[in-house]
N, C-alpha and C positions, 0 to 999 in steps of 0.2 A: 407493399405487394409481396406476396409469397414468391420465393424463387425456387429453382430446382437445382440440385447438385448432381453432377454426372457421376455415375458409378458403374462398375463392371463386375460380373461374376467370373467364376473360374474358366468359363468357356470364352471369355473375352467378348461377349455380346454386349452391345450398348444398352444401358438402362439409365433412367434418370429418376430421381427420387426427390420428394419434397424436402426443402431445407428450412429449418427454423433455427436461427442463431441466437443464443442467449448468452450475453456476457455474464459470467458468474465467477465470483471470487471464492476460492476455497478458504474456509474459515477454520482455524485450529483453536482449540482452547487449551492446547498444551504450549507452555512457554518454550522458547528456544533453549535447547540443552545440548551438551556435548555428549560424546559417546559414553563417557563414564557415568552418565545419569540415566541410563535406560530404565524404563519401568514397564510393567505389563500394560498392554494396550487393549482397551475394550471399546466397543462401538456405541455411540450415542445416536440420538435422532438426527435426521437430516444429514447423514453421512459425516458427522463431526466426531472426531476421535478425542478421547481424553484418557488420562492416566488413572488407574485405580491403585492408590498408594497402599492399600491394605493387603493386596495380593502380591505374593512373591513367586508365583508359579512359573510364569513365562517372561522371557525377555525379548524385546525387539528393538532394533536400532532406529534412530530417528529418520534415517533415509528411507527405511521401509514404510514408515508412516506416510511420507510424501508419495512414495511409489504406489501405495494402495489406498489412497484417500477416498476413492469412490466405490471401494469394494464392499459387498455385504458380508463376505466371509472374513474371519479374523486373519491377521497376518500370520505367516507360519512361524513356528517356534524356531528361533535361531540362537546360536551361542552368543553370549555376552562378549563384546569386543574388549580385549585386554591391551591391545597395542595398535598403533597406526604406523604404517610404513609407506614412504613415498618414493616413487621412481621418477626422477627428472630425466626424461628420455630426450636428450638434446640432439641437435643436428651434428655437432662436432664432438661434444662430450656429454657423458651421462653420469648420474650419481644416485645414491640411495641414502636415505636417512630414516630414522624411526624415533618414536617416543612411546612410553607406556602411559596408559590412561591415568594411573595413580600419580605418576610424576607430573603429568600435565595439570592436574587439579592443583598441585602445590606450586610448580614452577613451569609455566607454559613454554618457556624458551629452553628448557632442558631437553635438547634434541641432539641425538648422536648421528653424525654423518660418517660414513665409511671412508677410510683413507686407502687409496689405490697406489700401486707402484709397479714399475716395470721390473720384471724378474731377470732381465738380461744384463744387469749391471750398468744401465744408463743413468741410474740415480734419480729418475723421475718419480716424484711422490706428489699426490694431489688428492683432493676430495672429489675430483671428477676423473673419469677414465674415457679414452676415446670411444666414440660410438662406432666400433668396428666389430665385424663378425667373421669368424672363419669356420667354414663347414668342410667336411671331408667330401670325397668324390661321391659317396653314397648319401650325401645331404645330412649326415649326422653332425652333431655339435662337436667342435674342436676347441674353440677359445673365443673370448670376447675381450674388448678393451686393449690395454697395453699388451696383454698376452697374445691377442690375435695379431697385433702389429708385429710383435717380435717373432712369433712363430712363423708367420708368413714370410717375413724377411729372411729368416734362417732357411726355410725351405727353398726360397728363390736363390739364395747364395749357392745352394747345393744342386740347383736346377731340378728340384723335386717338387715344385709347386704346381705343376700342370695337373689339372683335375680337381684341385682344391678350389673352393668357392670363397672368395674374399670380398666382403662388402664394406664400403666406407662412405660416409656422407650421403646416405640414402634416404634420410627422413624427409628431405624436401620433396619427395614424390607426393607427399600428402599436401604440400602447399598448393598444388594445382587441384583444388577440390572439385572443380567442375569436371565431370567425366570420370571421376575416380570410381572404380568398380572392385568388387570383391576378388575378382580373378586377375587383378593388375600384377604385372611382373616387374622385377628389377634385374638389371644386368650386373654381374660381378666384374671384377677388374679385368678378367680375361674375355669379357663379352658374352658370357653364358647367362641365360635368363633363368630365374627361379621365381615361384610365386612370392609376391611381396608379403603376403600374410604369413608365410613360413618364416621369412627373414625377420619380420618384426616380432613374431611370437617366440622365436628362439632367443632373441635378445631379452625380451621381457622375462621369459622363463629363467634364464641364467641369473638376471638381477634379482628375481623373486627368490630363487633357491639360495643364492649367496646371502641374502638378507635373513632368510629363515635359519641358516646355519649360525649366523651371528646372534639372532634372538635366542636360539637354543643354548648358546654358551652362557646365557644369563640364568641358568638353572633348569633348562629343559622343561619349563613350565608352560610355554606358549605353544599352542597347537595352530596349525595352518588356518583353520576356520575361525580362529579368534583374532585374526589380524584384519584390520581395514586397510585396503590398498588404495593408494592415490597415484594416478599417473597424470603427468603434466602435458599440456598442449598449448601452442600459441592461441591466443584469443581470436586472432584474425583468421584462423582456419575455420572451415565450414562444418556442417552437420555430417557430411559423408566422411570426413577425416576423423571426426570423433567416433563414429560408429566403427570405422575401420580399426582404430586403436583399441576400442572396447572388445571387438571380436578377437583381435590378436591376443589381448590379455586373457580372454576366456580360454583360447586355445593353449595358452601358457599355463593354465591350471588355476587361474583366479576366478572364483565364482562371481556371477553377476551381482549378487547381493553384497559382496565384499568390496566391490570396485566403485571408486568415485573418480570422475574426470575433473581435474583442476585446471583452470586457465592460468597460464604462466604469469602475466602481469598482475592478475588478481591475487594469486598466491603471494607474489612479492609484496603487494600492497598490504596483505594481512600480516606478513612478517614485519614490515615497516611500522605498521600501527602499534605493534607490541614493543618496539624498540624505544629508547629514549631519543626522540627525534626532534623535540621542540625546545628552543632556548627560552627560558623564563627567568624572572628575577624575584629575589626575596625583597622584603621591605627595606632592608639595608642596602639594596642595590647589587648584591652579589648574584651572579648568574648560576643557574642550574639547568639540567636537562630533564625533560619530562615527556611522557607520551602525548600525542596530539589531543587537544581539547575537542569535545563534541562541536560539530559545525565546521571543523577545519576541512578544507579541500586541498588535496595534493595530487600531483601527477607522478606516476611511476613509468619510467622508460626502461623497459626490459631489453637490454642489448645482448642478444644471443649470437650463436654462431651463424645461423641461417637467416633468422628474421629479427626485426625490431618490433616489439609490441608496446603500445602506449595506452594507458588507461588513466582516467581521472576519477578519484574516489572522494567521498565525504564521510567523515565520522559522525555517526548518529548519537543520540542521547544515551542509548544503552550500549554504546561502544561497538555496535555492529557497523557495517559499511553499506553504502549505496553507491552504485555506479552512476556517475554524473553524465558521462558521455560514452557512447559505444566505443569499444576498443578499436584502434586503428593501427596502421603501421605498414610494413612492407619487407621485402627480401633485401634488407640493407645490413645484414649481420657481418660478423668478423671474417667469415669465409672469403668475402670479397677482398679484404685486405691481404689475406694469405695468398690469394690468387694473383694479386698485383705484385707482391714480393717475388713470387716464382716467375711471373712473366718478365719482370725486370732482370732477374738472373739469367733467364733464357735468352733475353736480348743480349746480355753481355757475353755469354759463353757459346750461344748458338742453340737453336731448337734441337738439333741432332744430338748435341752433347747431353743436354738435360734429359732428353728422351732415353738415351742409352743408359744414363744413370738410373732412371726410374724403372726401366725394364730389366736390367741385368745387374744392378748394384742396389737392391732394394733396401738393405740395411743402411747404406750410406744416404740414400734418398730419404729414408725415414728420419735419420739423424738431422738432415737439412730441414725437413718439415717441422720437426720439434723445436729446432733452434729458432725458426721464423715465428712459431707460435709464442715462444717465450719472449722474443723481442717485441712482438706486437703488444703484449700485455705490459711489459716493463721496458719502455723505450728510453733507456739511459745510454748516453753516448760517452765518448772519451773526452779529454780536455778541450778538444776542438769541436765537440758536439757531434762527431761522426758516430753513426750507429755501426756496431761491429757484429758480424754474423760469422761464426766458425764455419769454414768450408770443409767438407769431407775430403780426405786425401784422394779418394777415388775420383772425385770431380776433376782435380788437376790432371790425373793420369789419363782419364777419358778424353779430356780436351787435347792433350798432347798426342794421343793415339789417333784422333780423328783430324788433326791439323798438322800432320807431318812433323811431329816433334816440337812444335811451337809451344812457347810458355804463355800461360794465361796472364801472368803478371806483366809481361811485355806488351801484350795486346792492350790491357787496361791503361798502361802508362803512355803508349804512343798512338793507339788507334781508337781510343774510347770516344764515344759520342758525348761523354760527360767529363771533359778534361778538368782535372783538379778536384773532382767531386767523388770519384770512385777509385780505389786502389786495393791492393792486397798486401797485408803486413802480417808476418808470423802466422800464416794459415787462416787469417780472418779477412773477410770482405768488409771494407770500410766504406760506408755510404754517407754522403752529406745528408744532414737531418732534413733539409728542405726537400730533397728528393724523396725521402721516406715519408714525409708528410703528404706528398702527392699520392702515395698508395692508399691513404685514408680518405682522400678528398671525395671520391664518389659517394661513399657511405655517409660521411659527415655532412656533405651538402644536402643529401636526401633527407637526413634526419632533421637538420636545421630548418630546411624549407617546409617540411611537414609541420613541425612545431610552430613556426612563425606564421605561416599562411593558413593552415587548416585547423589548428587547435587553439592557440593562444588568442586568436581573434574571436572565439566563441563567447557569447554573453555568459554562459555558465562557467567559463574559465577566468572571468575578470577578477574574482577574489581568491584565486589560487595562491597558495602560500609557497610551496616548495616544488622543485623538480628533482625527483629522486632517481638516480641512475643505478640500475642493478644489472646482474648478468655478467658473464665472463668478459665480454667486450667492454664493460664499464671500467675494468682495471686499466684500460688504455689512457695514458696521460693526455694524449692529443684529443680524445673525445671529451674528457672532462674540461680541459682548458678551453676548447672551442665553445662548448655549450655555455660555460660560465661567462665567457666574454660576450657572446652574442646576446644572452638573456641576463644582462647584469642587474636588472630590476628584480629578478627572482633569486631565491636562495637555491643554488644547485648543490645537492648532497649526494655523495657516494658513501653509503653506510658501511659499517664494518661487515665483513662477510658478504659483500655485494654479490659475489659469484655464487653464494649459497642461498640468497634471498628467496629464489623460486622454490628450491628444494625444501628448505625449512618452513617456508610459508605453506607449502603443500601439506606438510605434516600437521601444521596448525589447522588448516582447513579440514583435514580428515578428522581431527579431534572435535571440531565444531562446524559441521557443514552449514549451519544456519548463521554463521558470522557475516555472510553477505546476504542482505535482505532484499535488495533491489538490483535488477540488471536491466540494461537497455537492449531492446531487440535489434539485432544486426540487419534483419530483413523484414519485409512485409510478407506474411504467410497467408495462404489461402487455398481454396479448393478449385478444381476445374469444374465449372458449373454451366447450366443452361438457364436462361431467363427469357421473358417475352422480348421479341425484337422491337427495338426503338427506331422508328423511321426517322431518317435524317441524322441519326447519331451513330448507329451501328454500321460497321463495314458490311457491304453486301456479301462479301465472301464468307461471312460468319452466319449467313442466313440458312436456316434449316427448318423443315416441316416435320412435326410429330403429331400423328393422329389429326392431320388437317390444320393444325395451328402453327403459326410462324414463331420460331424461337431463334435466339442468338446463341451460338455455341462458343466453346473455348473461353467463357467468361471467367474472370478472376474473382472468386467469392472470398473477400478479405476476412481473415480471422484475427491477425495481429499486424500492427503497423511498425515499420522501421522507425527507430528513434524513440519509441514509446517505452516508458519504464514499467516493468512488471515485478511485483513482489513474488517471493517464493510461494508457489501454489496458485498464482493467478492462472485462470484457465477460461477457455471458451467451449461451450457445449454446442454440438451440431446434432440436430435431430433429423434422422433419416427414415424414409419409408420405402419399401420395395415396390417396384412397378409390376413385378411378376410374383404371383403367389407361390411359385415353387423355388424362388431364390433362397439359397441356403447360406450365402455369404455375400456381404457387400464390400466392394473394394473402392475406396475413396482415394483419389489421387491428390496429393498435396504439392503445391508449388511455392516457390519463394521469389521475391523480387527486390531489387534495390530501390524501386520507386515507392512513394507513399500511396499513390492511388492508381495502380495498374488497372487497365480495363480488360485486357485479354491475357491469357497465359502464354500467348505467343509474342507479347510485347518485348521490346528490347529490355534486357536486364532481368527477364523472367526465366526461370529454369525449373525443371521437374526435380522434386526433392525425394519423394517416396510415396508409398501407399500404405493406407491403414485398412486392415481387414477386420470386419465385424462379423462374428459368428452368429448366424440366424438359422440354425439347423432345424428348429421346430417350425414346420410350415403349416401347422394345423389351422392357423387363422388366416392363411393366404396373404392377401395384400393388406389386411387389417392389422398390420404389425408395425412397430417402430423400433428404432435403435438409436442410441445416443453415443456419440464419440466426443470425448473430451481431450483437447490438446492443452497441456499445461505448460506455461511459460515461467520464466523467472529463475530456472535452474541453469546449470551449465549445459544441459542437454534437454531436448524436447521430450516430454513424457506424454504418451498416448494411451488412452484407456477406452474400452468400449463396453456397452451393456445392451443386451436384448431386453427391452422394457416389457415385452410380453411375458417372458419366462423368468426374468430377473437374473438370467445368466450373465456373469461378468467375466471379463478377461482383459489382461493387459496386452496391448499390441506394441511391438517394437516397430517404429517407422523405418522401413527398409530403404535406406538411401543408397545402397550399394548394388541394387539389382541391375542386371545387364540389360533389361528391357523395361520400357514404361508401359 
């Protein structure tokens, strides 16, 4: 039975148009290639693209082929990409890395990651820098990373920080994907709000500009439009967060055709696949390491600062990857451990003391935060197993000032709630290792519970070989030991450069976006539609009459189903017809649901995603017109395209998931 899909024009008047859904797979006769193998693209019959190896006139990247697969017009002439640069935009730390196309062809893992350091003599050096931003009072850029931390602390010491805008640990705003809008705001440390888009774009712009400076030191041969940029995001985040990050990147000066969104655990799985991760044996019994064989399934647990992302992958015959189960996880990252450390210290010294240190001795408070971060990653104790954290001298002074000259050492010796487990020696706070393990317990318990009850019980995980821990939090000895002990039947691996697995994997993904052939849909997607009312089935409140006929409104017209696997380019065509002859644009509302078979768009678990606009400006044929909308799945983002079938006019539509109104 034909159904009708709900549509609206620019005046927001209700219309409904005929819906004919045809599941159609986009077929390419071009093989998967990496950026270094661009060829001219010409169009063949049935909207299938192929390469013309005899022509050397135009170059187009493989991503553009995916983006424009149903267009009649050729893809625009674009520069050949000479390098790929990745920005791992983390909750607590960020990093950049790059590789050249020529180097990738010879040595895929020849990837350079920038080393960051604090300029204020703290001796901190790392491949990651804190995700901190400092803006001036007029909202202009001042500093990012270690520089932002150090400069703001210095300003505060001189009581000159008022009016400056300092932002830290703000990425988790995007974790609450529901309700995320383009005009969302973030408060700085002093409680003043600024547009979140500005904050994110300033960070990305700095990381982009610094990377371009580095690339130009290689001979000043690389131009900005010859770099493919990859920005990482947690896989458990939604479509609105991806669009938000994309728009922030565009505001930072990265053109849309240059930008790829990489999912963090997926990037880590790509990096892992390229490493020597499998133990094999020669005929004489000697062992050696080799990449995973085709058919191998492995789990990647990306332990970040804010979130934990988990994915299961399988190596295919051509050494590409397929997603076995949709990415899962939660907000169980390392930030929680840091917060528990600080809460414990606050309990020891008093909330007022720690608050005074944070507000009026920022350099000392920053030193304490950095010490906790280092101990979290490398939890080595003294001979008695006690964990030692250096305490800033200012902390002892503030405690004495606020406690009538009393000494903190005496309090911990005679009044502690943890007798014999906490003391101070030579300026270091010494904490029993069992107490410190408790700081990790909430995160560890959540991770273990999710793995044991939600993932490893799945049929598709029964033949899983390895559990691979990556991300900065994977450096924690407690995390590795606990997961190894609980899942003793699996091989738990923390690879070399675990903290850089996402960053370097993002570079590899940018070099070959087709390395992941299949992905699992996180949601069921569909349109808000009308159909004939079914007596005894449909809710009476959904009953409506149109031209004297009874219809059911707010129906969920399913396009894709949660848990289903889609290859790159898989798409669904929706054919639409206007109900009014003068309609010049169709607006089709798209919804998502966590259920497999939602009935109405108002069901629990359903939410509005965005709108597709189809241009139908030629009204000469009145209602005798039709348009086709294709929503393509299988990529890291939804791709939406539309065509007025009467005129042949085609356009690509960005699904606006950040609009303030539905």
